[in-house]
Short mmCIF file of the C-alpha atoms (twelve columns), coordinates in Angstrom:
data_MODEL
# 
_entry.id   MODEL 
# 
loop_
_atom_site.group_PDB 
_atom_site.id 
_atom_site.type_symbol 
_atom_site.label_atom_id 
_atom_site.label_alt_id 
_atom_site.label_comp_id 
_atom_site.label_asym_id 
_atom_site.label_seq_id 
_atom_site.Cartn_x 
_atom_site.Cartn_y 
_atom_site.Cartn_z 
_atom_site.pdbx_PDB_model_num 
ATOM 1   C CA . UNK A 1   -66.171 157.206 48.351 1 
ATOM 2   C CA . UNK A 2   -65.128 159.945 50.774 1 
ATOM 3   C CA . UNK A 3   -64.238 163.235 49.113 1 
ATOM 4   C CA . UNK A 4   -60.803 164.678 49.785 1 
ATOM 5   C CA . UNK A 5   -60.377 168.374 50.381 1 
ATOM 6   C CA . UNK A 6   -57.335 170.574 50.896 1 
ATOM 7   C CA . UNK A 7   -56.172 173.576 52.855 1 
ATOM 8   C CA . UNK A 8   -55.364 176.253 50.316 1 
ATOM 9   C CA . UNK A 9   -53.798 178.783 52.698 1 
ATOM 10  C CA . UNK A 10  -53.790 179.771 56.365 1 
ATOM 11  C CA . UNK A 11  -53.170 182.834 58.500 1 
ATOM 12  C CA . UNK A 12  -52.396 183.583 62.099 1 
ATOM 13  C CA . UNK A 13  -52.570 186.723 64.251 1 
ATOM 14  C CA . UNK A 14  -50.971 186.655 67.697 1 
ATOM 15  C CA . UNK A 15  -48.347 188.494 69.771 1 
ATOM 16  C CA . UNK A 16  -47.975 191.363 67.312 1 
ATOM 17  C CA . UNK A 17  -47.389 189.076 64.311 1 
ATOM 18  C CA . UNK A 18  -49.596 188.466 61.274 1 
ATOM 19  C CA . UNK A 19  -48.477 185.515 59.160 1 
ATOM 20  C CA . UNK A 20  -49.654 183.803 55.983 1 
ATOM 21  C CA . UNK A 21  -48.719 180.173 55.393 1 
ATOM 22  C CA . UNK A 22  -46.284 180.460 58.279 1 
ATOM 23  C CA . UNK A 23  -44.422 183.498 56.900 1 
ATOM 24  C CA . UNK A 24  -44.786 186.837 58.742 1 
ATOM 25  C CA . UNK A 25  -46.324 189.650 56.677 1 
ATOM 26  C CA . UNK A 26  -46.494 192.085 59.591 1 
ATOM 27  C CA . UNK A 27  -44.596 192.447 62.872 1 
ATOM 28  C CA . UNK A 28  -44.626 194.948 65.699 1 
ATOM 29  C CA . UNK A 29  -43.161 195.138 69.184 1 
ATOM 30  C CA . UNK A 30  -46.374 196.757 70.417 1 
ATOM 31  C CA . UNK A 31  -48.290 194.627 72.915 1 
ATOM 32  C CA . UNK A 32  -51.485 196.661 73.303 1 
ATOM 33  C CA . UNK A 33  -54.281 195.126 71.185 1 
ATOM 34  C CA . UNK A 34  -55.589 198.418 69.829 1 
ATOM 35  C CA . UNK A 35  -52.105 199.550 68.833 1 
ATOM 36  C CA . UNK A 36  -51.384 196.252 67.078 1 
ATOM 37  C CA . UNK A 37  -54.668 196.416 65.153 1 
ATOM 38  C CA . UNK A 38  -54.091 200.035 64.120 1 
ATOM 39  C CA . UNK A 39  -50.572 199.378 62.848 1 
ATOM 40  C CA . UNK A 40  -51.587 196.157 61.071 1 
ATOM 41  C CA . UNK A 41  -54.517 197.975 59.450 1 
ATOM 42  C CA . UNK A 42  -52.223 200.681 58.074 1 
ATOM 43  C CA . UNK A 43  -49.953 198.092 56.478 1 
ATOM 44  C CA . UNK A 44  -52.371 195.349 55.419 1 
ATOM 45  C CA . UNK A 45  -55.836 196.863 54.931 1 
ATOM 46  C CA . UNK A 46  -55.199 200.605 54.375 1 
ATOM 47  C CA . UNK A 47  -58.563 201.914 53.110 1 
ATOM 48  C CA . UNK A 48  -61.549 200.587 55.036 1 
ATOM 49  C CA . UNK A 49  -62.616 203.227 57.629 1 
ATOM 50  C CA . UNK A 50  -65.413 201.002 58.972 1 
ATOM 51  C CA . UNK A 51  -62.663 198.907 60.579 1 
ATOM 52  C CA . UNK A 52  -62.330 201.450 63.391 1 
ATOM 53  C CA . UNK A 53  -66.040 201.221 64.274 1 
ATOM 54  C CA . UNK A 54  -65.857 197.456 64.805 1 
ATOM 55  C CA . UNK A 55  -65.472 195.639 68.101 1 
ATOM 56  C CA . UNK A 56  -62.201 193.879 68.886 1 
ATOM 57  C CA . UNK A 57  -63.396 190.431 67.779 1 
ATOM 58  C CA . UNK A 58  -64.481 191.730 64.371 1 
ATOM 59  C CA . UNK A 59  -61.218 193.627 63.896 1 
ATOM 60  C CA . UNK A 60  -59.204 190.506 64.651 1 
ATOM 61  C CA . UNK A 61  -61.326 188.290 62.401 1 
ATOM 62  C CA . UNK A 62  -61.326 190.770 59.532 1 
ATOM 63  C CA . UNK A 63  -57.550 191.164 59.706 1 
ATOM 64  C CA . UNK A 64  -56.928 187.396 59.723 1 
ATOM 65  C CA . UNK A 65  -59.369 186.944 56.828 1 
ATOM 66  C CA . UNK A 66  -58.115 189.920 54.816 1 
ATOM 67  C CA . UNK A 67  -54.657 188.469 54.213 1 
ATOM 68  C CA . UNK A 68  -56.285 185.294 52.841 1 
ATOM 69  C CA . UNK A 69  -59.162 186.764 50.824 1 
ATOM 70  C CA . UNK A 70  -57.884 190.033 49.357 1 
ATOM 71  C CA . UNK A 71  -57.050 188.365 46.024 1 
ATOM 72  C CA . UNK A 72  -59.866 185.798 46.178 1 
ATOM 73  C CA . UNK A 73  -62.406 185.867 43.329 1 
ATOM 74  C CA . UNK A 74  -64.688 183.094 44.577 1 
ATOM 75  C CA . UNK A 75  -67.720 184.459 46.455 1 
ATOM 76  C CA . UNK A 76  -69.442 181.194 47.373 1 
ATOM 77  C CA . UNK A 77  -67.347 180.842 50.522 1 
ATOM 78  C CA . UNK A 78  -68.895 179.532 53.725 1 
ATOM 79  C CA . UNK A 79  -67.457 180.412 57.125 1 
ATOM 80  C CA . UNK A 80  -67.013 178.124 60.127 1 
ATOM 81  C CA . UNK A 81  -65.478 179.925 63.092 1 
ATOM 82  C CA . UNK A 82  -64.934 179.085 66.734 1 
ATOM 83  C CA . UNK A 83  -63.611 180.579 69.949 1 
ATOM 84  C CA . UNK A 84  -63.660 180.340 73.724 1 
ATOM 85  C CA . UNK A 85  -64.853 183.776 74.832 1 
ATOM 86  C CA . UNK A 86  -67.708 184.292 72.347 1 
ATOM 87  C CA . UNK A 87  -68.379 188.075 72.362 1 
ATOM 88  C CA . UNK A 88  -67.479 188.477 76.060 1 
ATOM 89  C CA . UNK A 89  -64.920 191.198 75.357 1 
ATOM 90  C CA . UNK A 90  -67.679 193.381 73.882 1 
ATOM 91  C CA . UNK A 91  -70.329 192.218 76.340 1 
ATOM 92  C CA . UNK A 92  -68.302 193.641 79.230 1 
ATOM 93  C CA . UNK A 93  -68.173 197.053 77.593 1 
ATOM 94  C CA . UNK A 94  -71.904 197.059 76.983 1 
ATOM 95  C CA . UNK A 95  -72.610 195.921 80.543 1 
ATOM 96  C CA . UNK A 96  -70.531 198.810 81.866 1 
ATOM 97  C CA . UNK A 97  -72.750 201.229 79.946 1 
ATOM 98  C CA . UNK A 98  -75.987 200.004 81.561 1 
ATOM 99  C CA . UNK A 99  -75.082 198.792 85.060 1 
ATOM 100 C CA . UNK A 100 -75.365 202.194 86.729 1 
ATOM 101 C CA . UNK A 101 -78.928 203.529 86.713 1 
ATOM 102 C CA . UNK A 102 -77.659 207.093 87.144 1 
ATOM 103 C CA . UNK A 103 -75.233 206.744 84.231 1 
ATOM 104 C CA . UNK A 104 -77.409 204.695 81.889 1 
ATOM 105 C CA . UNK A 105 -76.083 205.219 78.381 1 
ATOM 106 C CA . UNK A 106 -76.598 202.018 76.343 1 
ATOM 107 C CA . UNK A 107 -74.862 202.262 72.978 1 
ATOM 108 C CA . UNK A 108 -76.553 200.699 69.929 1 
ATOM 109 C CA . UNK A 109 -73.152 200.791 68.202 1 
ATOM 110 C CA . UNK A 110 -71.740 198.513 70.921 1 
ATOM 111 C CA . UNK A 111 -74.864 196.386 71.366 1 
ATOM 112 C CA . UNK A 112 -74.837 195.291 67.722 1 
ATOM 113 C CA . UNK A 113 -71.535 193.466 68.354 1 
ATOM 114 C CA . UNK A 114 -72.760 191.440 71.346 1 
ATOM 115 C CA . UNK A 115 -73.033 188.347 69.151 1 
ATOM 116 C CA . UNK A 116 -69.883 186.507 68.099 1 
ATOM 117 C CA . UNK A 117 -71.129 185.794 64.578 1 
ATOM 118 C CA . UNK A 118 -71.247 189.521 63.751 1 
ATOM 119 C CA . UNK A 119 -67.526 189.052 63.119 1 
ATOM 120 C CA . UNK A 120 -68.389 186.834 60.141 1 
ATOM 121 C CA . UNK A 121 -70.940 189.374 58.959 1 
ATOM 122 C CA . UNK A 122 -68.254 192.047 58.777 1 
ATOM 123 C CA . UNK A 123 -66.015 189.757 56.723 1 
ATOM 124 C CA . UNK A 124 -68.944 188.953 54.416 1 
ATOM 125 C CA . UNK A 125 -69.660 192.641 53.846 1 
ATOM 126 C CA . UNK A 126 -66.016 193.503 53.172 1 
ATOM 127 C CA . UNK A 127 -65.517 190.663 50.681 1 
ATOM 128 C CA . UNK A 128 -69.091 190.437 49.310 1 
ATOM 129 C CA . UNK A 129 -69.430 186.821 50.411 1 
ATOM 130 C CA . UNK A 130 -72.896 185.253 50.338 1 
ATOM 131 C CA . UNK A 131 -72.941 181.774 51.827 1 
ATOM 132 C CA . UNK A 132 -73.561 179.791 55.003 1 
ATOM 133 C CA . UNK A 133 -71.820 180.488 58.281 1 
ATOM 134 C CA . UNK A 134 -71.605 178.959 61.729 1 
ATOM 135 C CA . UNK A 135 -69.843 180.049 64.918 1 
ATOM 136 C CA . UNK A 136 -68.984 177.449 67.582 1 
ATOM 137 C CA . UNK A 137 -68.139 178.420 71.166 1 
ATOM 138 C CA . UNK A 138 -65.938 175.795 72.838 1 
ATOM 139 C CA . UNK A 139 -63.357 175.440 75.600 1 
ATOM 140 C CA . UNK A 140 -60.422 174.971 73.220 1 
ATOM 141 C CA . UNK A 141 -59.505 174.767 69.561 1 
ATOM 142 C CA . UNK A 142 -61.110 171.645 68.060 1 
ATOM 143 C CA . UNK A 143 -59.955 170.572 64.571 1 
ATOM 144 C CA . UNK A 144 -62.451 167.689 64.643 1 
ATOM 145 C CA . UNK A 145 -65.480 169.970 64.991 1 
ATOM 146 C CA . UNK A 146 -64.335 172.332 62.266 1 
ATOM 147 C CA . UNK A 147 -63.249 169.658 59.787 1 
ATOM 148 C CA . UNK A 148 -66.403 167.543 60.053 1 
ATOM 149 C CA . UNK A 149 -68.742 170.517 59.639 1 
ATOM 150 C CA . UNK A 150 -66.668 171.872 56.756 1 
ATOM 151 C CA . UNK A 151 -66.593 168.527 54.940 1 
ATOM 152 C CA . UNK A 152 -70.366 168.294 55.245 1 
ATOM 153 C CA . UNK A 153 -70.808 171.731 53.664 1 
ATOM 154 C CA . UNK A 154 -68.491 170.804 50.805 1 
ATOM 155 C CA . UNK A 155 -70.018 167.355 50.302 1 
ATOM 156 C CA . UNK A 156 -73.483 168.900 49.996 1 
ATOM 157 C CA . UNK A 157 -72.201 171.529 47.534 1 
ATOM 158 C CA . UNK A 158 -73.254 174.370 49.813 1 
ATOM 159 C CA . UNK A 159 -69.967 176.172 49.198 1 
ATOM 160 C CA . UNK A 160 -67.031 176.106 46.805 1 
ATOM 161 C CA . UNK A 161 -64.645 176.974 49.624 1 
ATOM 162 C CA . UNK A 162 -64.845 177.339 53.399 1 
ATOM 163 C CA . UNK A 163 -63.023 179.844 55.590 1 
ATOM 164 C CA . UNK A 164 -62.486 178.119 58.926 1 
ATOM 165 C CA . UNK A 165 -60.717 178.593 62.207 1 
ATOM 166 C CA . UNK A 166 -60.368 180.160 65.622 1 
ATOM 167 C CA . UNK A 167 -60.837 183.866 66.436 1 
ATOM 168 C CA . UNK A 168 -60.669 184.684 70.139 1 
ATOM 169 C CA . UNK A 169 -60.350 187.961 72.068 1 
ATOM 170 C CA . UNK A 170 -60.599 188.367 75.831 1 
ATOM 171 C CA . UNK A 171 -59.271 191.619 77.292 1 
ATOM 172 C CA . UNK A 172 -55.711 191.950 75.921 1 
ATOM 173 C CA . UNK A 173 -55.411 188.272 74.976 1 
ATOM 174 C CA . UNK A 174 -56.036 187.640 71.292 1 
ATOM 175 C CA . UNK A 175 -55.499 184.724 68.950 1 
ATOM 176 C CA . UNK A 176 -56.649 184.092 65.382 1 
ATOM 177 C CA . UNK A 177 -55.947 181.114 63.141 1 
ATOM 178 C CA . UNK A 178 -57.897 180.929 59.878 1 
ATOM 179 C CA . UNK A 179 -57.539 178.655 56.869 1 
ATOM 180 C CA . UNK A 180 -59.266 178.214 53.509 1 
ATOM 181 C CA . UNK A 181 -60.543 174.756 52.573 1 
ATOM 182 C CA . UNK A 182 -60.956 174.027 48.857 1 
ATOM 183 C CA . UNK A 183 -60.998 171.169 46.346 1 
ATOM 184 C CA . UNK A 184 -57.349 171.852 45.557 1 
ATOM 185 C CA . UNK A 185 -54.585 173.099 47.786 1 
ATOM 186 C CA . UNK A 186 -51.247 172.609 49.483 1 
ATOM 187 C CA . UNK A 187 -52.186 170.650 52.595 1 
ATOM 188 C CA . UNK A 188 -54.569 167.734 53.073 1 
ATOM 189 C CA . UNK A 189 -57.674 168.774 54.991 1 
ATOM 190 C CA . UNK A 190 -57.469 166.472 58.018 1 
ATOM 191 C CA . UNK A 191 -57.712 166.834 61.790 1 
ATOM 192 C CA . UNK A 192 -54.013 166.067 62.183 1 
ATOM 193 C CA . UNK A 193 -52.911 168.592 59.552 1 
ATOM 194 C CA . UNK A 194 -55.167 171.340 60.907 1 
ATOM 195 C CA . UNK A 195 -53.764 170.767 64.381 1 
ATOM 196 C CA . UNK A 196 -50.196 170.765 63.038 1 
ATOM 197 C CA . UNK A 197 -50.678 174.090 61.265 1 
ATOM 198 C CA . UNK A 198 -52.332 175.588 64.328 1 
ATOM 199 C CA . UNK A 199 -49.442 174.527 66.562 1 
ATOM 200 C CA . UNK A 200 -46.847 175.610 64.006 1 
ATOM 201 C CA . UNK A 201 -48.159 179.150 64.039 1 
ATOM 202 C CA . UNK A 202 -48.030 179.183 67.831 1 
ATOM 203 C CA . UNK A 203 -44.338 178.279 67.786 1 
ATOM 204 C CA . UNK A 204 -43.282 181.437 65.948 1 
# 
């Protein structure tokens, strides 16, 4: 018999809005990514100075995860993320630091973020999560990929919950949609429901 799982909660970060379960918890008219992240940090995260040392992808992922996990006690939470640009936003910055032989100043602090899954590492450190993680790079948001991989993790008892979704940054374009899959919850964990929630957040 196929196990049934549920979506416990979901968040979205886009166009200066951070929402949880479809309800805005932060809004700003600022359009610049760095300004949005700084203002959202002051209201939603407050005391985590390491945030400002992170690359843009990690900041976005941490913010989207923070509003879902800040009151979460479970630590056996796997993560299944995806995006289109991988770590390209950071890769460009690192490339700029090494492309000129006369101005060759490679930064270890930037280089460490030239892998997309470092974003999940930062979330794990902040919330003391110790479980499996996987980061898919794909052309567009794919509920099917995320749901099948998540169900497999849950079926094999590799995690009590799974934090899933889409975290994408490319220049000033940013978009995050995360959701927590558990054995109990508000929404049925299905491709159709994931897609509906994703589209709902984009209609705000």
